[in-house]
Structure formats: structure tokens, C-alpha cells
mmCIF entry with sequence, helices, sheets and N, C-alpha, C, O atoms, coordinates in Angstrom:
data_MODEL
# 
_entry.id   MODEL 
# 
_entity.id                         1 
_entity.type                       polymer 
_entity.pdbx_number_of_molecules   1 
# 
_entity_poly.entity_id                      1 
_entity_poly.type                           'polypeptide(L)' 
_entity_poly.nstd_linkage                   no 
_entity_poly.nstd_monomer                   no 
_entity_poly.pdbx_seq_one_letter_code       
;(UNK)(UNK)(UNK)(UNK)(UNK)(UNK)(UNK)(UNK)(UNK)(UNK)(UNK)(UNK)(UNK)(UNK)(UNK)(UNK)
(UNK)(UNK)(UNK)(UNK)(UNK)(UNK)(UNK)(UNK)(UNK)(UNK)(UNK)(UNK)(UNK)(UNK)(UNK)(UNK)
(UNK)(UNK)(UNK)(UNK)(UNK)(UNK)(UNK)(UNK)(UNK)
;
_entity_poly.pdbx_seq_one_letter_code_can   XXXXXXXXXXXXXXXXXXXXXXXXXXXXXXXXXXXXXXXXX 
_entity_poly.pdbx_strand_id                 A 
# 
loop_
_entity_poly_seq.entity_id 
_entity_poly_seq.num 
_entity_poly_seq.mon_id 
_entity_poly_seq.hetero 
1 1  UNK n 
1 2  UNK n 
1 3  UNK n 
1 4  UNK n 
1 5  UNK n 
1 6  UNK n 
1 7  UNK n 
1 8  UNK n 
1 9  UNK n 
1 10 UNK n 
1 11 UNK n 
1 12 UNK n 
1 13 UNK n 
1 14 UNK n 
1 15 UNK n 
1 16 UNK n 
1 17 UNK n 
1 18 UNK n 
1 19 UNK n 
1 20 UNK n 
1 21 UNK n 
1 22 UNK n 
1 23 UNK n 
1 24 UNK n 
1 25 UNK n 
1 26 UNK n 
1 27 UNK n 
1 28 UNK n 
1 29 UNK n 
1 30 UNK n 
1 31 UNK n 
1 32 UNK n 
1 33 UNK n 
1 34 UNK n 
1 35 UNK n 
1 36 UNK n 
1 37 UNK n 
1 38 UNK n 
1 39 UNK n 
1 40 UNK n 
1 41 UNK n 
# 
_struct_asym.id          A 
_struct_asym.entity_id   1 
# 
_struct_conf.conf_type_id            HELX_P 
_struct_conf.id                      HELX_P1 
_struct_conf.pdbx_PDB_helix_id       AA1 
_struct_conf.beg_label_comp_id       UNK 
_struct_conf.beg_label_asym_id       A 
_struct_conf.beg_label_seq_id        2 
_struct_conf.pdbx_beg_PDB_ins_code   ? 
_struct_conf.end_label_comp_id       UNK 
_struct_conf.end_label_asym_id       A 
_struct_conf.end_label_seq_id        40 
_struct_conf.pdbx_end_PDB_ins_code   ? 
_struct_conf.beg_auth_comp_id        UNK 
_struct_conf.beg_auth_asym_id        A 
_struct_conf.beg_auth_seq_id         2 
_struct_conf.end_auth_comp_id        UNK 
_struct_conf.end_auth_asym_id        A 
_struct_conf.end_auth_seq_id         40 
_struct_conf.pdbx_PDB_helix_class    1 
_struct_conf.details                 ? 
_struct_conf.pdbx_PDB_helix_length   39 
# 
_struct_conf_type.id          HELX_P 
_struct_conf_type.criteria    ? 
_struct_conf_type.reference   ? 
# 
loop_
_atom_site.group_PDB 
_atom_site.id 
_atom_site.type_symbol 
_atom_site.label_atom_id 
_atom_site.label_alt_id 
_atom_site.label_comp_id 
_atom_site.label_asym_id 
_atom_site.label_entity_id 
_atom_site.label_seq_id 
_atom_site.pdbx_PDB_ins_code 
_atom_site.Cartn_x 
_atom_site.Cartn_y 
_atom_site.Cartn_z 
_atom_site.occupancy 
_atom_site.B_iso_or_equiv 
_atom_site.pdbx_formal_charge 
_atom_site.auth_seq_id 
_atom_site.auth_comp_id 
_atom_site.auth_asym_id 
_atom_site.auth_atom_id 
_atom_site.pdbx_PDB_model_num 
ATOM 1   N N  . UNK A 1 1  ? 96.142 11.815 -39.060 1.00 0.00 ? 1  UNK A N  1 
ATOM 2   C CA . UNK A 1 1  ? 95.574 11.188 -37.926 1.00 0.00 ? 1  UNK A CA 1 
ATOM 3   C C  . UNK A 1 1  ? 95.165 12.271 -36.848 1.00 0.00 ? 1  UNK A C  1 
ATOM 4   O O  . UNK A 1 1  ? 94.141 12.187 -36.169 1.00 0.00 ? 1  UNK A O  1 
ATOM 5   N N  . UNK A 1 2  ? 96.055 13.261 -36.776 1.00 0.00 ? 2  UNK A N  1 
ATOM 6   C CA . UNK A 1 2  ? 95.755 14.362 -35.767 1.00 0.00 ? 2  UNK A CA 1 
ATOM 7   C C  . UNK A 1 2  ? 94.543 15.184 -36.182 1.00 0.00 ? 2  UNK A C  1 
ATOM 8   O O  . UNK A 1 2  ? 93.765 15.635 -35.341 1.00 0.00 ? 2  UNK A O  1 
ATOM 9   N N  . UNK A 1 3  ? 94.393 15.378 -37.524 1.00 0.00 ? 3  UNK A N  1 
ATOM 10  C CA . UNK A 1 3  ? 93.246 16.122 -38.012 1.00 0.00 ? 3  UNK A CA 1 
ATOM 11  C C  . UNK A 1 3  ? 91.917 15.359 -37.723 1.00 0.00 ? 3  UNK A C  1 
ATOM 12  O O  . UNK A 1 3  ? 90.900 15.949 -37.358 1.00 0.00 ? 3  UNK A O  1 
ATOM 13  N N  . UNK A 1 4  ? 91.984 14.088 -37.896 1.00 0.00 ? 4  UNK A N  1 
ATOM 14  C CA . UNK A 1 4  ? 90.784 13.256 -37.617 1.00 0.00 ? 4  UNK A CA 1 
ATOM 15  C C  . UNK A 1 4  ? 90.415 13.304 -36.136 1.00 0.00 ? 4  UNK A C  1 
ATOM 16  O O  . UNK A 1 4  ? 89.244 13.367 -35.761 1.00 0.00 ? 4  UNK A O  1 
ATOM 17  N N  . UNK A 1 5  ? 91.448 13.272 -35.321 1.00 0.00 ? 5  UNK A N  1 
ATOM 18  C CA . UNK A 1 5  ? 91.193 13.374 -33.867 1.00 0.00 ? 5  UNK A CA 1 
ATOM 19  C C  . UNK A 1 5  ? 90.546 14.731 -33.493 1.00 0.00 ? 5  UNK A C  1 
ATOM 20  O O  . UNK A 1 5  ? 89.582 14.795 -32.731 1.00 0.00 ? 5  UNK A O  1 
ATOM 21  N N  . UNK A 1 6  ? 91.121 15.805 -34.064 1.00 0.00 ? 6  UNK A N  1 
ATOM 22  C CA . UNK A 1 6  ? 90.593 17.126 -33.753 1.00 0.00 ? 6  UNK A CA 1 
ATOM 23  C C  . UNK A 1 6  ? 89.168 17.273 -34.281 1.00 0.00 ? 6  UNK A C  1 
ATOM 24  O O  . UNK A 1 6  ? 88.334 17.828 -33.567 1.00 0.00 ? 6  UNK A O  1 
ATOM 25  N N  . UNK A 1 7  ? 88.842 16.815 -35.477 1.00 0.00 ? 7  UNK A N  1 
ATOM 26  C CA . UNK A 1 7  ? 87.555 16.987 -36.014 1.00 0.00 ? 7  UNK A CA 1 
ATOM 27  C C  . UNK A 1 7  ? 86.588 16.114 -35.211 1.00 0.00 ? 7  UNK A C  1 
ATOM 28  O O  . UNK A 1 7  ? 85.437 16.514 -35.035 1.00 0.00 ? 7  UNK A O  1 
ATOM 29  N N  . UNK A 1 8  ? 86.989 14.973 -34.729 1.00 0.00 ? 8  UNK A N  1 
ATOM 30  C CA . UNK A 1 8  ? 86.085 14.097 -33.945 1.00 0.00 ? 8  UNK A CA 1 
ATOM 31  C C  . UNK A 1 8  ? 85.793 14.808 -32.604 1.00 0.00 ? 8  UNK A C  1 
ATOM 32  O O  . UNK A 1 8  ? 84.666 14.769 -32.110 1.00 0.00 ? 8  UNK A O  1 
ATOM 33  N N  . UNK A 1 9  ? 86.785 15.433 -32.044 1.00 0.00 ? 9  UNK A N  1 
ATOM 34  C CA . UNK A 1 9  ? 86.577 16.180 -30.782 1.00 0.00 ? 9  UNK A CA 1 
ATOM 35  C C  . UNK A 1 9  ? 85.628 17.313 -31.013 1.00 0.00 ? 9  UNK A C  1 
ATOM 36  O O  . UNK A 1 9  ? 84.777 17.561 -30.159 1.00 0.00 ? 9  UNK A O  1 
ATOM 37  N N  . UNK A 1 10 ? 85.718 18.035 -32.141 1.00 0.00 ? 10 UNK A N  1 
ATOM 38  C CA . UNK A 1 10 ? 84.804 19.113 -32.471 1.00 0.00 ? 10 UNK A CA 1 
ATOM 39  C C  . UNK A 1 10 ? 83.421 18.702 -32.632 1.00 0.00 ? 10 UNK A C  1 
ATOM 40  O O  . UNK A 1 10 ? 82.521 19.400 -32.164 1.00 0.00 ? 10 UNK A O  1 
ATOM 41  N N  . UNK A 1 11 ? 83.160 17.532 -33.310 1.00 0.00 ? 11 UNK A N  1 
ATOM 42  C CA . UNK A 1 11 ? 81.826 16.994 -33.525 1.00 0.00 ? 11 UNK A CA 1 
ATOM 43  C C  . UNK A 1 11 ? 81.303 16.541 -32.191 1.00 0.00 ? 11 UNK A C  1 
ATOM 44  O O  . UNK A 1 11 ? 80.120 16.740 -31.917 1.00 0.00 ? 11 UNK A O  1 
ATOM 45  N N  . UNK A 1 12 ? 82.083 15.966 -31.374 1.00 0.00 ? 12 UNK A N  1 
ATOM 46  C CA . UNK A 1 12 ? 81.671 15.520 -29.974 1.00 0.00 ? 12 UNK A CA 1 
ATOM 47  C C  . UNK A 1 12 ? 81.234 16.724 -29.172 1.00 0.00 ? 12 UNK A C  1 
ATOM 48  O O  . UNK A 1 12 ? 80.191 16.680 -28.520 1.00 0.00 ? 12 UNK A O  1 
ATOM 49  N N  . UNK A 1 13 ? 81.997 17.792 -29.203 1.00 0.00 ? 13 UNK A N  1 
ATOM 50  C CA . UNK A 1 13 ? 81.658 19.035 -28.470 1.00 0.00 ? 13 UNK A CA 1 
ATOM 51  C C  . UNK A 1 13 ? 80.306 19.614 -29.008 1.00 0.00 ? 13 UNK A C  1 
ATOM 52  O O  . UNK A 1 13 ? 79.438 20.038 -28.246 1.00 0.00 ? 13 UNK A O  1 
ATOM 53  N N  . UNK A 1 14 ? 80.190 19.605 -30.308 1.00 0.00 ? 14 UNK A N  1 
ATOM 54  C CA . UNK A 1 14 ? 78.993 20.166 -30.960 1.00 0.00 ? 14 UNK A CA 1 
ATOM 55  C C  . UNK A 1 14 ? 77.801 19.387 -30.523 1.00 0.00 ? 14 UNK A C  1 
ATOM 56  O O  . UNK A 1 14 ? 76.784 19.986 -30.172 1.00 0.00 ? 14 UNK A O  1 
ATOM 57  N N  . UNK A 1 15 ? 77.867 18.045 -30.524 1.00 0.00 ? 15 UNK A N  1 
ATOM 58  C CA . UNK A 1 15 ? 76.770 17.263 -30.170 1.00 0.00 ? 15 UNK A CA 1 
ATOM 59  C C  . UNK A 1 15 ? 76.439 17.460 -28.647 1.00 0.00 ? 15 UNK A C  1 
ATOM 60  O O  . UNK A 1 15 ? 75.268 17.529 -28.274 1.00 0.00 ? 15 UNK A O  1 
ATOM 61  N N  . UNK A 1 16 ? 77.423 17.542 -27.837 1.00 0.00 ? 16 UNK A N  1 
ATOM 62  C CA . UNK A 1 16 ? 77.130 17.725 -26.400 1.00 0.00 ? 16 UNK A CA 1 
ATOM 63  C C  . UNK A 1 16 ? 76.457 19.023 -26.076 1.00 0.00 ? 16 UNK A C  1 
ATOM 64  O O  . UNK A 1 16 ? 75.638 19.122 -25.162 1.00 0.00 ? 16 UNK A O  1 
ATOM 65  N N  . UNK A 1 17 ? 76.842 20.065 -26.885 1.00 0.00 ? 17 UNK A N  1 
ATOM 66  C CA . UNK A 1 17 ? 76.214 21.375 -26.686 1.00 0.00 ? 17 UNK A CA 1 
ATOM 67  C C  . UNK A 1 17 ? 74.773 21.442 -27.182 1.00 0.00 ? 17 UNK A C  1 
ATOM 68  O O  . UNK A 1 17 ? 73.933 22.096 -26.564 1.00 0.00 ? 17 UNK A O  1 
ATOM 69  N N  . UNK A 1 18 ? 74.482 20.762 -28.304 1.00 0.00 ? 18 UNK A N  1 
ATOM 70  C CA . UNK A 1 18 ? 73.170 20.828 -28.914 1.00 0.00 ? 18 UNK A CA 1 
ATOM 71  C C  . UNK A 1 18 ? 72.260 19.627 -28.519 1.00 0.00 ? 18 UNK A C  1 
ATOM 72  O O  . UNK A 1 18 ? 71.159 19.478 -29.049 1.00 0.00 ? 18 UNK A O  1 
ATOM 73  N N  . UNK A 1 19 ? 72.743 18.779 -27.579 1.00 0.00 ? 19 UNK A N  1 
ATOM 74  C CA . UNK A 1 19 ? 71.952 17.571 -27.263 1.00 0.00 ? 19 UNK A CA 1 
ATOM 75  C C  . UNK A 1 19 ? 70.575 17.971 -26.661 1.00 0.00 ? 19 UNK A C  1 
ATOM 76  O O  . UNK A 1 19 ? 69.537 17.404 -27.001 1.00 0.00 ? 19 UNK A O  1 
ATOM 77  N N  . UNK A 1 20 ? 70.621 18.972 -25.755 1.00 0.00 ? 20 UNK A N  1 
ATOM 78  C CA . UNK A 1 20 ? 69.407 19.386 -25.046 1.00 0.00 ? 20 UNK A CA 1 
ATOM 79  C C  . UNK A 1 20 ? 68.399 20.025 -26.091 1.00 0.00 ? 20 UNK A C  1 
ATOM 80  O O  . UNK A 1 20 ? 67.189 19.815 -25.999 1.00 0.00 ? 20 UNK A O  1 
ATOM 81  N N  . UNK A 1 21 ? 68.936 20.791 -27.059 1.00 0.00 ? 21 UNK A N  1 
ATOM 82  C CA . UNK A 1 21 ? 68.062 21.360 -28.040 1.00 0.00 ? 21 UNK A CA 1 
ATOM 83  C C  . UNK A 1 21 ? 67.439 20.324 -28.913 1.00 0.00 ? 21 UNK A C  1 
ATOM 84  O O  . UNK A 1 21 ? 66.251 20.409 -29.225 1.00 0.00 ? 21 UNK A O  1 
ATOM 85  N N  . UNK A 1 22 ? 68.234 19.311 -29.332 1.00 0.00 ? 22 UNK A N  1 
ATOM 86  C CA . UNK A 1 22 ? 67.724 18.194 -30.171 1.00 0.00 ? 22 UNK A CA 1 
ATOM 87  C C  . UNK A 1 22 ? 66.610 17.410 -29.373 1.00 0.00 ? 22 UNK A C  1 
ATOM 88  O O  . UNK A 1 22 ? 65.562 17.061 -29.917 1.00 0.00 ? 22 UNK A O  1 
ATOM 89  N N  . UNK A 1 23 ? 66.879 17.173 -28.146 1.00 0.00 ? 23 UNK A N  1 
ATOM 90  C CA . UNK A 1 23 ? 65.906 16.452 -27.333 1.00 0.00 ? 23 UNK A CA 1 
ATOM 91  C C  . UNK A 1 23 ? 64.638 17.237 -27.126 1.00 0.00 ? 23 UNK A C  1 
ATOM 92  O O  . UNK A 1 23 ? 63.550 16.662 -27.140 1.00 0.00 ? 23 UNK A O  1 
ATOM 93  N N  . UNK A 1 24 ? 64.748 18.533 -26.933 1.00 0.00 ? 24 UNK A N  1 
ATOM 94  C CA . UNK A 1 24 ? 63.566 19.358 -26.785 1.00 0.00 ? 24 UNK A CA 1 
ATOM 95  C C  . UNK A 1 24 ? 62.746 19.391 -28.111 1.00 0.00 ? 24 UNK A C  1 
ATOM 96  O O  . UNK A 1 24 ? 61.517 19.325 -28.088 1.00 0.00 ? 24 UNK A O  1 
ATOM 97  N N  . UNK A 1 25 ? 63.442 19.493 -29.238 1.00 0.00 ? 25 UNK A N  1 
ATOM 98  C CA . UNK A 1 25 ? 62.733 19.539 -30.534 1.00 0.00 ? 25 UNK A CA 1 
ATOM 99  C C  . UNK A 1 25 ? 62.092 18.156 -30.763 1.00 0.00 ? 25 UNK A C  1 
ATOM 100 O O  . UNK A 1 25 ? 60.970 18.084 -31.265 1.00 0.00 ? 25 UNK A O  1 
ATOM 101 N N  . UNK A 1 26 ? 62.768 17.083 -30.414 1.00 0.00 ? 26 UNK A N  1 
ATOM 102 C CA . UNK A 1 26 ? 62.184 15.680 -30.607 1.00 0.00 ? 26 UNK A CA 1 
ATOM 103 C C  . UNK A 1 26 ? 60.954 15.560 -29.738 1.00 0.00 ? 26 UNK A C  1 
ATOM 104 O O  . UNK A 1 26 ? 59.930 15.052 -30.194 1.00 0.00 ? 26 UNK A O  1 
ATOM 105 N N  . UNK A 1 27 ? 61.026 16.017 -28.481 1.00 0.00 ? 27 UNK A N  1 
ATOM 106 C CA . UNK A 1 27 ? 59.870 15.861 -27.585 1.00 0.00 ? 27 UNK A CA 1 
ATOM 107 C C  . UNK A 1 27 ? 58.683 16.717 -28.120 1.00 0.00 ? 27 UNK A C  1 
ATOM 108 O O  . UNK A 1 27 ? 57.533 16.285 -28.039 1.00 0.00 ? 27 UNK A O  1 
ATOM 109 N N  . UNK A 1 28 ? 58.953 17.893 -28.650 1.00 0.00 ? 28 UNK A N  1 
ATOM 110 C CA . UNK A 1 28 ? 57.895 18.756 -29.149 1.00 0.00 ? 28 UNK A CA 1 
ATOM 111 C C  . UNK A 1 28 ? 57.176 18.052 -30.344 1.00 0.00 ? 28 UNK A C  1 
ATOM 112 O O  . UNK A 1 28 ? 55.949 18.066 -30.437 1.00 0.00 ? 28 UNK A O  1 
ATOM 113 N N  . UNK A 1 29 ? 57.975 17.446 -31.240 1.00 0.00 ? 29 UNK A N  1 
ATOM 114 C CA . UNK A 1 29 ? 57.427 16.798 -32.391 1.00 0.00 ? 29 UNK A CA 1 
ATOM 115 C C  . UNK A 1 29 ? 56.643 15.564 -31.928 1.00 0.00 ? 29 UNK A C  1 
ATOM 116 O O  . UNK A 1 29 ? 55.546 15.302 -32.422 1.00 0.00 ? 29 UNK A O  1 
ATOM 117 N N  . UNK A 1 30 ? 57.210 14.808 -30.976 1.00 0.00 ? 30 UNK A N  1 
ATOM 118 C CA . UNK A 1 30 ? 56.419 13.624 -30.491 1.00 0.00 ? 30 UNK A CA 1 
ATOM 119 C C  . UNK A 1 30 ? 55.134 14.064 -29.837 1.00 0.00 ? 30 UNK A C  1 
ATOM 120 O O  . UNK A 1 30 ? 54.121 13.391 -30.025 1.00 0.00 ? 30 UNK A O  1 
ATOM 121 N N  . UNK A 1 31 ? 55.102 15.148 -29.080 1.00 0.00 ? 31 UNK A N  1 
ATOM 122 C CA . UNK A 1 31 ? 53.898 15.605 -28.477 1.00 0.00 ? 31 UNK A CA 1 
ATOM 123 C C  . UNK A 1 31 ? 52.830 16.047 -29.499 1.00 0.00 ? 31 UNK A C  1 
ATOM 124 O O  . UNK A 1 31 ? 51.639 15.802 -29.308 1.00 0.00 ? 31 UNK A O  1 
ATOM 125 N N  . UNK A 1 32 ? 53.277 16.699 -30.581 1.00 0.00 ? 32 UNK A N  1 
ATOM 126 C CA . UNK A 1 32 ? 52.341 17.100 -31.628 1.00 0.00 ? 32 UNK A CA 1 
ATOM 127 C C  . UNK A 1 32 ? 51.793 15.940 -32.299 1.00 0.00 ? 32 UNK A C  1 
ATOM 128 O O  . UNK A 1 32 ? 50.591 15.934 -32.565 1.00 0.00 ? 32 UNK A O  1 
ATOM 129 N N  . UNK A 1 33 ? 52.592 14.876 -32.630 1.00 0.00 ? 33 UNK A N  1 
ATOM 130 C CA . UNK A 1 33 ? 52.086 13.715 -33.208 1.00 0.00 ? 33 UNK A CA 1 
ATOM 131 C C  . UNK A 1 33 ? 51.097 12.954 -32.314 1.00 0.00 ? 33 UNK A C  1 
ATOM 132 O O  . UNK A 1 33 ? 50.080 12.418 -32.753 1.00 0.00 ? 33 UNK A O  1 
ATOM 133 N N  . UNK A 1 34 ? 51.484 12.948 -30.986 1.00 0.00 ? 34 UNK A N  1 
ATOM 134 C CA . UNK A 1 34 ? 50.523 12.237 -30.027 1.00 0.00 ? 34 UNK A CA 1 
ATOM 135 C C  . UNK A 1 34 ? 49.171 12.985 -29.944 1.00 0.00 ? 34 UNK A C  1 
ATOM 136 O O  . UNK A 1 34 ? 48.109 12.365 -29.875 1.00 0.00 ? 34 UNK A O  1 
ATOM 137 N N  . UNK A 1 35 ? 49.240 14.322 -29.955 1.00 0.00 ? 35 UNK A N  1 
ATOM 138 C CA . UNK A 1 35 ? 48.034 15.133 -29.937 1.00 0.00 ? 35 UNK A CA 1 
ATOM 139 C C  . UNK A 1 35 ? 47.165 14.936 -31.158 1.00 0.00 ? 35 UNK A C  1 
ATOM 140 O O  . UNK A 1 35 ? 45.941 14.850 -31.056 1.00 0.00 ? 35 UNK A O  1 
ATOM 141 N N  . UNK A 1 36 ? 47.816 14.864 -32.339 1.00 0.00 ? 36 UNK A N  1 
ATOM 142 C CA . UNK A 1 36 ? 47.081 14.653 -33.556 1.00 0.00 ? 36 UNK A CA 1 
ATOM 143 C C  . UNK A 1 36 ? 46.441 13.240 -33.620 1.00 0.00 ? 36 UNK A C  1 
ATOM 144 O O  . UNK A 1 36 ? 45.350 13.059 -34.161 1.00 0.00 ? 36 UNK A O  1 
ATOM 145 N N  . UNK A 1 37 ? 47.158 12.256 -33.051 1.00 0.00 ? 37 UNK A N  1 
ATOM 146 C CA . UNK A 1 37 ? 46.656 10.896 -32.962 1.00 0.00 ? 37 UNK A CA 1 
ATOM 147 C C  . UNK A 1 37 ? 45.472 10.804 -32.084 1.00 0.00 ? 37 UNK A C  1 
ATOM 148 O O  . UNK A 1 37 ? 44.487 10.146 -32.419 1.00 0.00 ? 37 UNK A O  1 
ATOM 149 N N  . UNK A 1 38 ? 45.547 11.455 -30.958 1.00 0.00 ? 38 UNK A N  1 
ATOM 150 C CA . UNK A 1 38 ? 44.435 11.401 -29.985 1.00 0.00 ? 38 UNK A CA 1 
ATOM 151 C C  . UNK A 1 38 ? 43.199 12.159 -30.549 1.00 0.00 ? 38 UNK A C  1 
ATOM 152 O O  . UNK A 1 38 ? 42.052 11.758 -30.352 1.00 0.00 ? 38 UNK A O  1 
ATOM 153 N N  . UNK A 1 39 ? 43.490 13.244 -31.242 1.00 0.00 ? 39 UNK A N  1 
ATOM 154 C CA . UNK A 1 39 ? 42.355 13.996 -31.841 1.00 0.00 ? 39 UNK A CA 1 
ATOM 155 C C  . UNK A 1 39 ? 41.637 13.216 -32.957 1.00 0.00 ? 39 UNK A C  1 
ATOM 156 O O  . UNK A 1 39 ? 40.449 13.431 -33.195 1.00 0.00 ? 39 UNK A O  1 
ATOM 157 N N  . UNK A 1 40 ? 42.325 12.353 -33.609 1.00 0.00 ? 40 UNK A N  1 
ATOM 158 C CA . UNK A 1 40 ? 41.729 11.555 -34.693 1.00 0.00 ? 40 UNK A CA 1 
ATOM 159 C C  . UNK A 1 40 ? 40.938 10.335 -34.212 1.00 0.00 ? 40 UNK A C  1 
ATOM 160 O O  . UNK A 1 40 ? 40.203 9.696  -34.965 1.00 0.00 ? 40 UNK A O  1 
ATOM 161 N N  . UNK A 1 41 ? 41.127 10.047 -32.926 1.00 0.00 ? 41 UNK A N  1 
ATOM 162 C CA . UNK A 1 41 ? 40.407 8.816  -32.404 1.00 0.00 ? 41 UNK A CA 1 
ATOM 163 C C  . UNK A 1 41 ? 38.943 9.033  -32.252 1.00 0.00 ? 41 UNK A C  1 
ATOM 164 O O  . UNK A 1 41 ? 38.224 8.124  -31.837 1.00 0.00 ? 41 UNK A O  1 
# 
């Protein structure tokens, strides 16, 4: 039980540290798709 708690805390910390990077990457991908869609119109 203690191991599960520690691993969950580690995953939570990892996600909180990388959240801004994931958000930035997602926004860049969305912007590229939007640009390609507008270019094809």
C-alpha cells in the first residue's frame, strides 16, 4: 500500500512538472492543424 502511495505521488509530481510542456506541445500541434486546414480552404 505504501509503495502504491509513493508511486502515485511520483506520477502526480511528474505530471505537474510537465503539464506546461504538454500544454505547449498540444497548442503547437493544434495551431499547425488549424493552419493546414485554413490553407486548404
